[in-house]
C-alpha positions in Angstrom: -7.9 39.8 25.0 -9.2 36.3 25.8 -8.4 33.2 23.8 -12.1 32.9 22.9 -12.4 36.4 21.4 -9.1 36.1 19.6 -10.2 32.7 18.2 -13.4 34.2 16.8 -11.4 37.1 15.3 -8.7 34.9 13.7 -11.2 32.3 12.4 -13.6 35.0 11.2 -10.8 36.9 9.3 -9.5 33.7 7.7 -13.0 32.7 6.6 -13.6 36.1 5.2 -10.4 35.8 3.2 -11.3 32.4 1.8 -14.8 33.6 0.8 -13.4 36.8 -0.7 -10.9 34.8 -2.8 -13.7 32.4 -4.0 -15.8 35.4 -5.1 -12.9 37.0 -6.9 -11.8 33.8 -8.7 -15.2 32.1 -9.3 -15.3 29.8 -12.3 -17.2 30.6 -15.5 -16.4 27.5 -17.5 -15.8 23.8 -17.0 -12.1 24.2 -17.8 -11.8 26.7 -14.9 -14.0 24.6 -12.6 -12.0 21.4 -13.2 -8.4 22.6 -13.6 -8.4 26.4 -13.0 -8.0 27.0 -16.7 -4.5 25.3 -16.6 -2.8 28.6 -16.0 -1.7 28.5 -12.3 1.8 29.7 -11.5 4.1 26.8 -10.4 4.9 28.4 -7.0 1.2 29.1 -6.3 0.4 25.5 -7.4 3.1 24.2 -5.1 1.5 25.9 -2.1 -2.0 24.8 -3.1 -0.7 21.3 -3.6 0.9 21.3 -0.1 -2.4 22.6 1.4 -4.4 20.1 -0.5 -2.1 17.2 0.6 -1.5 18.3 4.2 -4.9 17.6 5.5 -6.4 17.5 9.0 -4.5 14.2 9.4 -1.2 16.0 8.9 -2.0 19.1 10.9 -4.1 17.7 13.7 -3.6 13.9 14.0 -0.1 12.9 12.9 1.7 14.6 15.8 -0.9 13.2 18.2 -0.3 9.6 17.0 3.4 10.1 17.3 3.0 11.6 20.7 1.1 8.5 21.9 2.9 5.8 19.9 6.4 7.2 19.7 8.6 5.6 17.1 5.7 3.6 15.7 4.0 6.8 14.5 6.9 7.4 12.1 5.0 5.2 9.6 2.9 8.3 8.7 6.0 10.5 8.2 7.7 7.9 6.0 4.7 6.8 4.1 3.2 10.2 3.3 6.5 11.9 2.5 7.9 9.0 0.5 4.6 8.8 -1.4 4.6 12.4 -2.4 8.2 12.0 -3.8 7.0 8.9 -5.7 4.1 10.8 -7.2 6.1 13.9 -8.0 9.0 12.1 -9.7 7.4 8.9 -11.2 3.8 9.7 -12.2 2.9 13.4 -12.2 4.8 14.6 -15.3 3.5 11.8 -17.4 -0.1 12.3 -16.3 0.3 16.0 -17.0 1.5 15.3 -20.5 -1.6 13.1 -21.0 -3.6 16.3 -20.4 -6.8 14.9 -19.0 -9.0 16.5 -16.3 -9.3 13.5 -14.0 -7.9 10.0 -13.1 -11.0 8.3 -14.5 -10.4 10.3 -17.7 -6.9 8.8 -17.9 -8.2 5.3 -17.1 -11.0 5.6 -19.7 -8.8 6.8 -22.5 -5.7 4.8 -21.7 -7.7 1.6 -21.4 -10.1 2.5 -24.3 -13.1 1.4 -22.2 -16.2 3.1 -20.7 -16.4 0.2 -18.2 -12.9 1.0 -17.0 -13.9 4.6 -16.7 -16.9 3.7 -14.6 -14.9 1.4 -12.3 -12.4 4.3 -11.8 -15.3 6.6 -10.9 -16.4 4.2 -8.3 -12.9 4.0 -6.9 -12.7 7.8 -6.8 -15.9 8.1 -4.9 -14.9 5.4 -2.4 -11.5 6.9 -1.8 -12.6 10.5 -1.6 -15.6 10.0 0.7 -13.4 7.9 3.1 -10.7 10.6 3.0 -13.1 13.5 3.4 -14.7 11.9 6.5 -11.4 12.6 8.4 -11.4 16.2 7.2 -14.9 17.0 8.3 -14.2 15.3 11.7 -11.2 17.6 12.1 -13.3 20.6 11.4 -15.8 19.5 14.0 -13.1 19.0 16.6 -11.7 22.5 16.1 -15.1 24.1 16.3 -16.2 22.0 19.3 -13.4 23.4 21.5 -12.7 26.9 20.2 -16.1 28.1 19.2 -17.7 26.1 22.1 -20.2 24.2 20.0 -20.6 20.4 19.8 -18.7 18.5 17.2 -21.7 17.8 15.0 -22.6 21.5 14.9 -18.9 22.2 14.0 -19.1 19.8 11.1 -22.2 21.6 9.8 -20.5 25.0 10.0 -17.5 23.6 8.1 -19.9 22.2 5.4 -21.4 25.6 4.9 -18.0 27.3 4.4 -16.7 24.6 2.0 -20.0 24.7 0.1 -19.6 28.4 -0.6 -16.1 28.4 -2.1 -16.0 24.9 -3.6 -19.3 25.2 -5.4 -18.8 28.8 -6.5 -15.1 28.8 -7.3 -14.4 25.3 -8.5 -10.7 24.4 -8.9 -9.9 28.0 -9.7 -11.4 29.3 -6.5 -10.1 26.3 -4.5 -6.5 26.8 -5.8 -6.1 30.4 -4.7 -8.0 29.7 -1.5 -5.6 26.9 -0.8 -2.6 29.2 -1.2 -4.0 31.4 1.5 -4.8 28.3 3.6 -1.3 27.0 3.3 0.1 30.3 4.6 -2.3 30.2 7.6 -1.7 26.5 8.5 2.1 26.5 8.2 2.3 29.7 10.3 -0.1 28.3 12.8 1.9 25.1 13.1 5.4 26.6 13.3 4.8 29.5 15.7 3.8 27.4 18.7 6.4 24.8 17.9 9.1 27.4 17.9 7.8 28.9 21.1 7.9 25.5 22.9 11.2 24.5 21.4 12.8 27.7 22.9 11.1 27.0 26.3 12.3 23.4 26.5 15.6 23.4 24.7 16.6 27.0 23.9 16.7 26.1 20.2 14.4 28.1 18.0 14.3 25.4 15.3 12.0 22.6 16.6 13.5 19.9 14.4 16.9 20.5 16.0 15.4 21.1 19.4 14.1 17.5 19.2 17.6 16.2 19.3 18.9 18.9 21.6 19.5 19.1 25.4 17.0 20.4 27.9 17.1 24.1 28.8 17.4 23.4 32.5 21.2 23.2 32.7 21.2 19.4 33.3 22.8 18.6 29.9 20.2 15.8 29.5 19.0 15.2 25.9 15.2 15.9 25.5 14.5 12.4 24.1 16.4 10.8 26.9 14.4 12.8 29.4 11.2 11.9 27.7 12.1 8.2 27.6 12.8 8.3 31.3 9.5 10.0 32.2 7.4 7.6 30.1 9.0 4.4 31.4 8.8 5.8 35.0 5.1 6.1 34.6 4.6 2.6 33.2 4.5 3.5 29.5 6.6 2.3 26.6 9.7 4.5 25.9 8.9 7.3 23.4 11.8 6.1 21.1 10.8 2.4 21.2 8.6 0.7 18.7 5.9 -1.9 19.5 4.3 -2.6 16.1 5.4 -5.7 14.2 7.9 -5.2 11.4 5.5 -6.6 8.8 2.6 -4.3 9.8 4.9 -1.2 9.8 6.2 -2.2 6.4 2.7 -2.8 5.0 1.2 0.5 6.4 4.2 2.6 5.2 3.9 1.0 1.7 0.1 1.5 1.6 0.6 5.2 2.5 3.3 5.7 -0.1 1.4 4.0 -3.0 -1.8 5.5 -1.8 -0.3 9.0 -2.0 0.8 8.3 -5.6 -2.8 7.3 -6.4 -4.8 10.0 -4.7 -7.0 11.7 -7.4 -7.3 15.1 -5.6 -3.5 15.4 -5.6 -2.9 14.2 -9.1 -5.4 16.7 -10.5 -3.3 19.5 -9.2 -0.7 18.8 -11.8 -3.2 19.6 -14.6 -3.7 23.2 -13.3 -0.2 24.4 -14.6 0.4 25.4 -18.2 3.2 22.9 -19.1 4.9 19.6 -18.1 7.9 21.5 -17.0 5.7 23.6 -14.7 4.3 20.4 -13.2 7.8 19.3 -12.2 8.6 22.7 -10.8 5.4 22.9 -8.8 6.0 19.4 -7.4 9.4 20.6 -6.1 8.0 23.6 -4.5 5.3 21.6 -2.9 7.9 19.2 -1.4 9.7 22.1 0.2 6.4 23.5 1.6 5.4 20.1 2.9 8.8 19.5 4.5 8.4 22.5 6.7 5.5 20.8 8.6 6.7 17.2 8.3 10.2 17.9 9.8 8.5 19.8 12.7 5.8 17.2 13.5 8.0 14.7 15.5 9.2 17.6 17.6 5.7 18.8 18.3 4.8 15.2 19.3 7.7 14.9 21.7 7.2 18.4 23.2 3.5 17.7 23.7 4.1 14.3 25.4 6.5 16.0 27.8 4.3 18.9 28.6 1.3 16.6 29.3 3.4 14.6 31.8 4.9 17.7 33.4 1.7 19.9 33.5 -1.2 17.5 33.7 0.0 14.4 35.6 -0.5 15.1 39.3 -2.8 18.1 38.7 -5.6 18.6 41.2 -8.8 18.4 39.3 -10.5 21.1 41.3 -7.6 23.5 40.4 -7.5 22.5 36.7 -7.3 25.4 34.3 -10.4 26.3 32.2 -9.1 24.6 29.1 -9.3 21.2 30.7 -13.0 21.5 31.5 -13.8 22.8 28.0 -12.0 19.9 26.3 -13.7 17.6 28.8 -17.1 18.9 27.9 -16.3 18.4 24.2 -15.8 14.7 24.9 -12.2 14.7 23.8 -10.6 14.6 27.3 -11.8 12.4 30.2 -10.7 11.8 33.8 -11.6 8.7 35.7 -10.8 9.2 39.4 -10.1 5.6 40.1 -8.6 6.1 43.6 -11.0 9.0 44.4 -8.2 11.3 45.6 -9.1 14.2 43.3 -5.7 14.1 41.6 -5.2 13.3 37.9 -2.8 10.4 37.3 -1.4 9.8 33.8 0.1 6.3 33.7 0.4 3.4 31.3 -2.8 1.7 30.3 -6.3 2.7 29.3 -8.5 5.1 31.4 -11.5 4.0 29.4 -12.8 0.9 27.7 -13.5 1.2 24.8 -11.2 4.1 23.9 -13.9 6.7 23.2 -15.6 8.2 26.3 -19.3 7.8 26.7 -20.7 10.4 29.1 -23.5 9.9 31.6 -25.6 12.7 32.9 -24.1 12.5 36.3 -21.2 14.4 37.9 -18.6 12.9 40.2 -17.5 14.0 43.6 -14.9 16.3 42.2 -17.3 17.7 39.6 -16.0 15.7 36.7 -18.4 14.3 34.1 -18.9 10.6 34.8 -18.4 8.0 32.1 -20.4 4.9 31.2 -17.3 3.0 29.9 -14.7 3.4 32.7 -12.1 0.7 33.3 -10.3 0.0 36.6 -7.8 -2.7 35.5 -4.8 -0.3 35.6 -3.7 3.0 37.2 -4.2 5.4 34.3 -7.0 8.0 34.9 -6.5 10.3 31.9 -7.9 9.9 28.4 -6.8 12.3 25.7 -8.1 12.0 22.2 -5.1 11.9 19.8 -6.7 14.4 17.5 -6.5 17.2 19.9 -2.8 17.1 20.8 -1.8 19.9 18.4 -4.8 22.0 19.3 -4.6 21.6 23.1 -0.8 21.7 23.3 -0.5 25.6 23.3 -2.9 25.7 26.2 -1.1 22.9 28.1 2.2 24.7 27.6 0.6 28.0 28.7 1.4 29.9 25.5 -0.2 33.4 24.8 -3.8 33.5 23.8 -3.1 34.7 20.3 -1.0 31.6 19.6 -4.0 29.4 20.8 -6.3 31.3 18.4 -3.8 31.0 15.6 -3.6 27.2 16.0 -7.4 27.0 15.8 -7.4 28.9 12.5 -4.6 26.7 11.2 -6.4 23.5 12.0 -9.5 24.7 10.1 -7.4 25.8 7.2 -5.8 22.3 7.0 -9.1 20.4 7.1 -11.0 22.7 4.8 -8.3 22.9 2.1 -8.2 19.1 1.7 -12.0 18.7 2.0 -12.5 21.2 -0.8 -10.1 19.4 -3.1 -11.7 16.0 -2.4 -15.2 17.3 -2.9 -14.2 18.8 -6.2 -12.8 15.5 -7.3 -16.1 13.8 -6.5 -18.2 16.4 -8.3 -15.9 16.2 -11.4 -16.1 12.4 -11.4 -19.9 12.7 -11.5 -20.3 15.6 -13.9 -17.4 15.0 -16.3 -16.7 11.3 -16.2 -20.2 9.9 -15.6 -22.4 12.4 -17.4 -20.3 14.2 -20.1 -18.1 11.2 -21.0 -20.5 8.3 -20.5 -24.3 8.8 -20.2 -25.0 12.4 -21.5 -22.3 13.3 -24.0 -24.7 15.8 -25.7 -24.9 18.2 -22.7 -23.4 21.7 -23.1 -20.5 23.2 -21.2 -23.0 25.3 -19.2 -25.1 22.2 -18.2 -22.0 20.3 -17.3 -20.8 23.1 -15.0 -24.3 23.2 -13.3 -24.1 19.4 -12.8 -20.7 19.7 -11.3 -21.9 22.3 -8.8 -25.0 20.2 -7.9 -22.8 17.1 -7.4 -20.4 19.1 -5.2 -23.3 20.3 -3.0 -24.6 16.7 -2.6 -21.1 15.4 -1.9 -20.7 18.0 0.9 -23.9 16.8 2.5 -22.7 13.2 2.4 -19.3 14.2 3.7 -20.9 15.9 6.6 -22.6 12.7 7.6 -19.2 10.9 7.6 -17.8 13.7 9.7 -20.6 13.3 12.3 -20.3 9.5 12.3 -16.5 8.9 11.8 -15.1 5.4 11.7 -12.0 6.2 13.7 -9.3 8.8 14.5 -8.6 11.4 11.7 -5.3 10.0 10.7 -6.6 6.4 10.9 -9.6 7.2 8.6 -7.2 8.9 6.2 -5.0 5.8 6.3 -7.9 3.7 5.1 -8.4 6.1 2.1 -4.7 5.8 1.2 -5.0 2.0 1.4 -8.0 2.1 -1.0 -6.1 4.4 -3.4 -3.0 2.1 -3.3 -5.1 -1.0 -4.0 -7.2 0.5 -6.8 -5.4 3.3 -8.7 -1.7 2.9 -8.2 -1.2 -0.3 -10.2 -3.4 0.8 -13.2 -1.7 4.2 -13.4 1.8 2.8 -13.1 1.3 0.0 -15.6 -0.7 2.3 -17.8 2.3 4.6 -18.2 5.1 2.1 -18.3 3.6 -1.2 -19.7 2.2 -1.0 -23.2 0.8 -4.5 -23.0 -1.5 -3.5 -20.2 -5.1 -3.7 -21.5 -8.6 -2.9 -20.5 -9.6 -6.3 -19.2 -6.6 -6.4 -16.9 -7.2 -2.8 -15.6 -10.8 -3.5 -14.8 -10.1 -6.9 -13.1 -7.2 -5.4 -11.1 -9.1 -2.4 -9.9 -12.2 -4.4 -8.8 -10.0 -7.0 -7.1 -7.9 -4.5 -5.2 -10.8 -2.3 -4.2 -13.1 -5.1 -3.2 -10.5 -7.0 -1.2 -9.2 -3.9 0.7 -12.6 -2.5 1.4 -14.0 -5.8 2.6 -11.0 -6.4 4.9 -11.3 -2.9 6.4 -15.0 -3.2 7.1 -14.7 -6.7 8.5 -11.7 -6.2 10.8 -12.7 -2.6 11.8 -16.4 -2.9 12.3 -17.7 -6.5 12.0 -14.9 -8.3 14.0 -12.4 -5.8 15.4 -10.9 -8.2 17.8 -9.7 -5.4 20.1 -7.0 -4.5 17.5 -5.1 -7.7 18.4 -2.5 -8.4 15.6 -3.1 -12.1 16.1 -6.7 -11.5 14.9 -5.6 -10.1 11.6 -4.4 -11.9 8.5 -0.6 -12.3 8.7 -0.6 -9.6 11.5 -1.5 -6.9 9.0 -3.8 -4.2 10.3 -6.7 -2.6 8.3 -4.4 0.5 7.9 -1.8 -1.6 6.0 -4.0 -4.0 4.1 -4.0 -1.7 1.1 -0.5 -3.0 0.3 -1.7 -6.5 0.0 -4.7 -5.3 -2.1 -2.2 -3.5 -4.3 -0.1 -6.6 -4.8 -3.3 -8.6 -5.7 -4.2 -5.8 -8.2 -0.7 -6.1 -9.8 -0.9 -10.0 -9.9 -4.4 -10.1 -11.3 -3.6 -7.3 -13.9 -0.5 -9.0 -15.2 -2.1 -12.4 -15.4 -5.2 -11.2 -17.1 -3.4 -9.1 -19.7 -1.3 -12.2 -20.7 -4.5 -14.1 -21.6 -6.4 -11.3 -23.3 -5.8 -9.3 -26.6 -3.2 -6.5 -26.5 -4.3 -2.9 -26.7 -4.9 -1.4 -30.1 -1.8 0.0 -31.9 -3.0 3.6 -31.4 -3.2 3.1 -27.7 0.3 1.6 -27.6 1.6 4.6 -29.6 -0.1 7.0 -27.1 1.7 5.3 -24.2 5.0 5.6 -26.1 4.3 9.3 -26.7 3.5 10.0 -23.0 7.0 8.8 -22.1 8.8 10.9 -24.7 10.4 14.0 -23.2 8.4 17.1 -24.0 6.9 20.3 -22.6 3.3 20.4 -23.8 
């Protein structure tokens, strides 16, 4: 059976499963819509949390960035994994004991201020829409290749699927759908990795195959072989790092603190019955997440090696069908600089700027010509980082069913996180803006209807972000983490552990952190990008890492303001003390 038919079959079955679960578990109250009734089993919640957290950035883009950047790509592994541990151990149990639906709910009650609640809602919307842009882009990429539609059409199809089970099921439907999506995505990620690890190293465990020797009898370690190949072709060695220490530090810290401040992950700890269950589900989620994160570096190294071995030197006229299909999607491009009909993969850029812009003409070898070619180096091959995981099974010539499985896994990863984010947006609008602020008299039924309408509107806006993305999937997600680090992390951390923290300080800190970080990202990403030259940035800190500086500004502003303004009321201070008292309610 062809890869195309198998892809339709696997994707169709997975979608049928998700929709069936949504119908079975549809929400009938706001409690079920917001936190699944608070009765989810810790193991199921752990799997749902892992699926919610491991987005298209983790599944599609992280290994791609590591494949291209080598050791520098480890910032995503360290930041996201460390951030989840920080959230699970430092914040989640206390937030669960506070027993509120949302982060704005916590901020509004802890800081006894509707203004603080409104600022938190704005932060949630900024963060969630930035994050969801990467997920919808990931959906479009998968559809564009495997269902042979353009990326924009793929985004629209993904919107329709998410609309159905997010609007109908709410958190209850999303939770059990995410359990199924985790099973699909982890199976889809591990199977090809195991296949390729055996092919290259003879070791069935990819994380050990990464440090093993080649399966060719030479006794050469895989990483040594890869370093030799990359340097021979004029590229940086895979195990070397080129980013500055300060930028690596700031990006990693932003990802860590951003993870601990992500509202769609925090809300998952309200879906279990007790505080003890929140801790248990956090532990299970860490195990489930580790399965993918310990495999990602191996996938990156295997993919880089297979691209060099199987694509470099390939005659374009004899290229397999997958190359032409990815080329037509705009995610692979070949610039025949020396007009010999042979693909050369070397150090340097094949295109300038990075994203290919197609013309209507075809070249002498039948390739699609580009309007933004560059001839200042020998590299002729452009590969979008976001397709490495999806294209790798085809590059490595794995069976068609594995190729189809990876497509279903990529969609599961993107859709699971998109649904969680969209629910957070709809909850912020219906619960925090309407019920808690402007329309406290509305009934439970009216609030549920408002939540569904808000989710539908959010899906439409998210689709536009997916069609017009501001960068690579993982890069866009990194911006969201920076915004979360700069806005939410300080007010949550200080709100739990510092009784003197008051509403004036929280409001000033959130506004400062969010405004500074957002302005920096917009200016250096869109207004004056400066060709991503570190000397163009402040202190050499990239837009991906500026959230750390925004977070530090938030802390400084908050601590200074709270020293010159009245302390919180005694009942609020007593509430903070109670949050930290061990208990299981």
